[in-house]
Steps between C-alpha positions, in 0.01 A plus 500: 500500500598737774313279740720203411819695492457656846491172689801369301685815578418475870618137498822593321567784744435262792740244357763765438463627861542145630798438286649825610452396864666165431796669328542748786514207745750323279717814482484532882602135546787541253620814676500311834695219337741746348558663839565165670742398220685829527535447877607141447750606239649767731531236777671259265741768379584585861556130579717469186714799614536352849596164352747666273658680797509172699657329205767766467570470876532124460726530201720753691522260796575195285767698305655612828504148636641368174778759507582405855505134412726561197725715713517223765578241232765726351662562838487123585655415165790747548543390864525141375766600246684696762499198742615267225785745413602516867479125547717453188757749630503331843542164342793615296652669808472179701653298219788747495550446871508126454758528233715721718488247787615221271806695390631556852 
């Protein structure tokens, strides 16, 4: 019985050694993949931060331009009202002059 058991045991040990070699290779491959993914993740995080900074700069620029545009519109609107007011006063002033000339 020992004669049968010994070859089986040797075969089982050999299979276990082979399986262990395969598993070690798999662990090594997975560690390499993990390292690559960590590096890729760090790169993507840096890109995301850079894009966030660019977006903030763009938003700041757009906000500044929008504020300038609104200010220009506001000034133009008030200037238009001011001109209309002056034209109205001048028109009334001229009408008054015409009335005075008719009375003479």
